[in-house]
N, C-alpha and C positions, 0 to 999 in steps of 0.2 A: 272362597277365601274364609279364613278363620274368624269367627266373631271376636270383637274386642274383649268381651268378658272372659272368654275362654283363654285368650292370649294373656290377659292379666293374671288369671288363676295359675297358668303354667309358669309365668315369670315369678310369681310369689312362691310356687312350689320349689323351683330351683333355688331361689333365695333362702328358703327354709333349710334345704339340704346343705347349702353352703354355710349357714350359721352353725348348724350342728357339727359339720366337719371342722369349722374354724375353732370351735370350743375344744374339740378333740385334739387338733393339731397344736393349739396353744399350750397344751399341758406338757409338752416336751420341748427343750431348747432346740433340738435338731430339726423339728418340724414347725417351729413357731413362726418362721417367715411365711410358710404356706398358709398358716392359720390367719395371719394378718391379711394376706391377699384374699383369702376366701371370704373373710368378714367384710372387706372393702367391696369386693365384687357383689356379694350378697346384698349389701346395703344399697349399692348403685342400682341393682335390679329392682329392689323393693321400692326405691324412690321413682325409678323409671316406670314401673308398673302402675304406681299410684297416679303419676302424671297423665296416664292414658285414661284415667277414670272419667266417665262422661259427666259425673256430678260436679266437676270443677267448673265454676262459672267464669272466673276471671284469671287468666294465666299471667296477667301483668303483676298482680299481687304475689303470685307464686314466684315469679322471676325476681321480684324485689327481695322476697324472703331468701331465695337461694343466694343472691349476690351478697346480702347482709351477712348471711351465715358463713360464706366464704371469707368475707372481710374479717370476721371475728375469729373464724376457725384456723386460718392459715398461721397467723402469729401465735395462736395458742399451741399449735403443733410444733413450734420451733423452740420450745423452752428447753433449758438445760436438763439433763437426766436427773439431776438432784431435785428439780422442781416437779417431776412427774406426779408425785402423790397429790400435791395441791391442784395440779392440772386435771387429774382424774376426778378429784372431788368437785371441781367446777363442771366437768362433763355431766356428772350425776345431777348437779343443780340445774343445768340447762334442760336435761331430759325430763326431770321431775316438773320443772316449770311448764314445759310443753304439755305434759300429761294433765296438769292441773287446769291449764287454759282450755284444752280440748274438752275436758270433763265439764267445766263451767259452761262453755258454749252449748254443749249437748244438752245440759240440764235446762237451760233457758229456751232452747229450741223445742224440747219435748214436753216440759212441764205445762200444766199439771197432769196431762194424759200420759203417765209413765207407769209401767208395771212395777210391782214390788221387787221382782228379780233385777230388772234394769236399774232401779233406784239403788239397790244394794251394791251392785258392781260399780255403779257410778260413784257412790259414796266412798267405797274402798279406793277407787282410783284417785279421787280428790283428796281424801285424808292422807293416804300414803304419799301422793305427789307433793302436797303442801309441806308435810313434815320433812320429806327428803330434800326439798328445795332449800329451806332455811338451815337444816342440819348439815347439808353439804357445804353451804356457804360458810358456816361456822367452822367446819373441819378444815376447809381451804384457808380460812383466816388464821387458824391456829398453826397449821403447817407452814404458812408463809410468815409466821410470827408477827402478823398484824395484830392479832389478839393474844392475850396471855396463854402460854402453853400449859401452865400448871392447872390442875383441876380447880374449879370454883364450886365449892359446896356450901350448903347451909342446912340448918335444921329443918326437918320435915320435907326435904326436897323430893324424895320418892313419892310421898303422899300427894304433893302438889302436881308432880308430873303425871302420876296415874290418874289423878282427879281430872286433869285437863283432857287426857286421852279418853277417859270414860265419858266425859261430857260430849266430846265430838262424836263418839259412837252412839250415845243416846240420841243426839240430834239426827244422826243417820237413820236410826230405828224409827223415830217420829216421821221423818220424810218418806220412809218406805211405806208406812201405814197411811200417812196423810200428805201426799205430794203437793196438795194445794197450799200447804204452809210454806210457800216459797220464800217468805222473808227470813226463814231460819237458815237458808242455804249459805249466805255469806259467813255466818258464824262457824259453819262446818269447814270453812277454808281458813278463817282467821285463827281459830283455836289451834289446829295442827301447825300453822306457821309459827306460832309462839312456842308450841311444844317442841318443834324441831330445834329451836335455839336452846331451850332448857335441857334437851336430851344430850347435846354435845358439850355444853358448858362444864359439867362435872367430870368430863373424861380427859385424862391427861395424855401427854404425848406418847407415853409408852403403849397405850392401848389404841393408837391411831390406826394401825394396820387392820385391826378387827372392825373398827368403826367404818373405815373405807369400804371393806368388803360387805358390811351390813347395809350401808347406804346403797351400795350397788344392788344388793338383793331387793331392797325396798323399791328402787327405781324400776327394776325388772318386774316386780309384782304389780306395780301401778300400771306399767305398760300392758301387762297381760289383762288386767281389768279393763283397760281402754280398748283392748282387742274385742272383748265381749260387747262393749258399748257400741263400737263401730262395726261389729260383725266381721272382724278381720282375723282369719285363722293365722296369718303370718305374725301379727302382733301377739296373739295369744301364745304361739309356740316360742317366738323369740323372747318375749317377756318371761315366760315360764322357765326357759333355759337360763336366762340372766338371773332371775330371782332365786331359783333353786341352787345354782352353782355358787352364787354369792353367799347364800345362807349356809350351805355345806362348808364353804371356806371359813366363814366366821366361826362356826362350831369347832372346826379343826384347830383354828388359831387360838380360840379360848382354851382348848385342851393343851395346846403347846405352851400356854402361859399358866397352866393349872388354875385357871380362873373359871368360875361358873359363868355361863352366858349372861345371866341376870346381873351378876356382879360387874361385868364389863359395862352393861347398859346403865346400871343405876349406881354403881359404887364409885366414889371419888377415889381414884388411885393416884398416889403421889403426894400425900401430905408429908412434908419433911418431918422426920422424927427428931425432936429436940435433943434427945439423949444421944442419938447417933451423931448428930451434928456437933455436939459438945465433945464427944470422944475423939472425933476426927483431929482436933487441934493438937493433942498431946502425943499422938503415936508417931514414931519415926518411920520414914520410908527411905528406901535406897534409890537414888536416881543415877542415870548414866548419860554419857554424851553420845552423839552420833558415831564418833570414832570407836568408842567402847562397844556400842551395839553392833557395829559392822564387824568387829573382830569376833564377837560371840557368834553371830550368824554365819560368818565364813568358816568357823571351826565346827559348825553343826553338820550332821548328816541328814537330819529329818526336821523340817520346820513346818509348823501349821500357822497360817495367818488367819486371824479372826476379825473380819470387818464389821463395823457398826455404823450407826447414824453419824458419828463424828467424822468418819471417812467420807461420807456423802456430803456433809456440810463443807468440809475442807476441799472437796472435789479432788481427792488424792488418788482416785482410781488409776490414773495413767502412771503416776509415780510408783504405785504399788505394782503395776505391770513391769516397770523398769526393774524394780527390786526382784520380782519373780525371775526375770530374764537374767539378771546379774548372778543370782544364787544358783539358778539352773545351770548356767555356764560353769559354775564351780562344782558341778555334780552334786548339789544339795537337793534332796527330795522335798519339794515345796507343794503343799496342798492348802486348800482354804476350808475353814470350818464355818458353815453358814447356819445361823439359828433361824428357825421359821419366822420369828417376829422381829428380826434385826431390821432396822430402818423404819420407814414410816408408811409402807404399804406392802402387801404380800409380794414376795420375790424381789424387793427393792435392791438388795445386795447383788443378787444374781444378774439383774439388769445392768447395774453399774459396772460390775467386773466384766460382763460380756461386752459392754461398750468399749472397754479397754483391751479387748481381744485376748483375755485370759481363757485358756482352753476349758471347755465345759467339764471335761472329765476330771479336772482338778478342783471343781467346786463340789464339796461333799456336805451333805446335810448333817445335822447334829447326831442323828442315830448312827450314821456311818463313820463319823470321825471320833466319837467319844471313846470307842474301844482302843484307838491308837494313841490316845493322849499320854498314857504312862510310858510309851516307848518314844515319845517326842522329845527332841533335844531342846527346841525353843518354840514356845507359843507366843506369837507376836500379835497382841491385841491392839487394833487400830480404831479407837473411838467407840468401842462396845463396852457398855457398863453393866446394866442389869442382867444381860444374858450370860455374863461370865461370873456372876456373884455367888460364891460358895454358900452364902447365908441361905440361899434357896434350898440347900440340902441339909444344913446344920441348925439353923435358928428358927425354931417353931414360932417365935413371936414376930418374925419378919413378914411384912406384907407380901413378899414374893415367895414365901416358904412353899415348897412343893412344886414350884415352876421348874420344868426341865431346863437345865443350863448346859453350856459347853464346859466340859471338865478341864479347863485350861490349868487349874491349880495342880493337876496331876503331872504336868510336864516338868522336865528337869529344871528348865529356866523359863520364867514368864517375863515378857517385856510389854509394858503397856504405854502406848502413845496417847497422851491426854494433855489438854491445855493446862489444867490445874487439878487440885484435889476435890473440886466441886462434885456433889452427888449427881447421879444420873437422873433420868426422868421419874424413876420410882421414888426419888427423894431420899434414898437411904445410902449409908456408907457401904463400901465394898471391902470386906476383910482380905480379899485377894491382894490388895495393894500393900499390905503389911507383912506378907509372908516372906520367909528368908530367901526364897528363890526368885522373888519378884524385883524387877528393876523398873522404875518409873522413867519414861522418856518424856519430859515436859516440853510442850511446844505445839505448833500447828502441824497437823498430820502431814499435809502436803510437803511443807518445808523439811520436816524431820526425815520423812522417807527419802526425799530428794538428797539430803545430806548423807544418809546411810549409803545410798546408791553411789554417790561420789566417792565415799571412802572405800567401798568395795571395788570401785573401778580404778583405784590407785590414786584417788585424791585429785586427779587432773581433769576429771570430767569426761575422759575418753572411755568409751565402752570397749 
């Protein structure tokens, strides 16, 4: 019969392969379902293998933990698609808290007889885990709008933040050299906990996708460090996969916003410009009713729909699907232009539109759709603000200058569904709204799209 240790190693090996395949499959909508299954089976095998470990003293405590985890996890998994970003942030927080608690218990089990290498990885585990825990809670709070979404900045902020991080690292160095200084250990947890809060406070809603992927990266790196502490190859590999993929994604997204990585981390993005806010009042805009919008869409041959966070908040994706169906029935060519940072997490718009069963091949990213904008009859913008702002191309003084945008202003007609003329998350006015070919459709996205569909269907609600 196979020894238990060998069986555990084989289980972990299969789990590792499944994690790698999961990451690969999740990168494409067509294989994403396989990716989710592979990740879930891999995690089940990893937990199962760990439960066979002879070092477990009391299975009653493990059982209590599993039951409590299920009680918390099942309701968390049933949130609306629009709440997935804050749900994801909470997952990062739980993972990071687990890593921090494991690191703390390992330190007190081993200290002061702990090698400098072990102390170094343990310090990395605890520092990254602590700051990811509070940072993720702050991100979830901002996304859920429990906390103010606008950036909160003050003078000397970067100096304070870097000072706190440096202090935590200095304590880690002292502990590596003198592990008997055990009383310093709590400070190495408390300082990063505060740093996590300070890190996310100055970051505005517009930068949340990058923050979410960055916190994901930190959670992965802290888990990889925990793998070294616990001598677990599975944790090292899974953590490194998570950490590196999150980090690469954050860099890609910073590039998609034309923001330096450090600027996203340390810059308060989204101070409302007084001048822009003042100009806003006097400039006339043209608005249209649902009836007028439906007539323009019905007469078009090529329509590009640009979804944004406003569509997510209004939960308008199913009405957008009905609009897509109604226009397609009239032989209108409808595609969707997706900006990489639209919404509040990477791929947010793709997930919402896929939930409404809009065909994947109709969802085109910014680089693929921009070339078609000049030949587009109508660009219908639903709750996207900063990602359609032409100031990013023309106004060198704008905070979003240089950020790649969807070139909706090149379409023959632009229609923008928006509740009011309020600025977007970057806190700046959008010149798009004052162009000759732009019509503002004021109202709730879900209701307005629903009204357009009714008009297209003959006004009687029948499809």
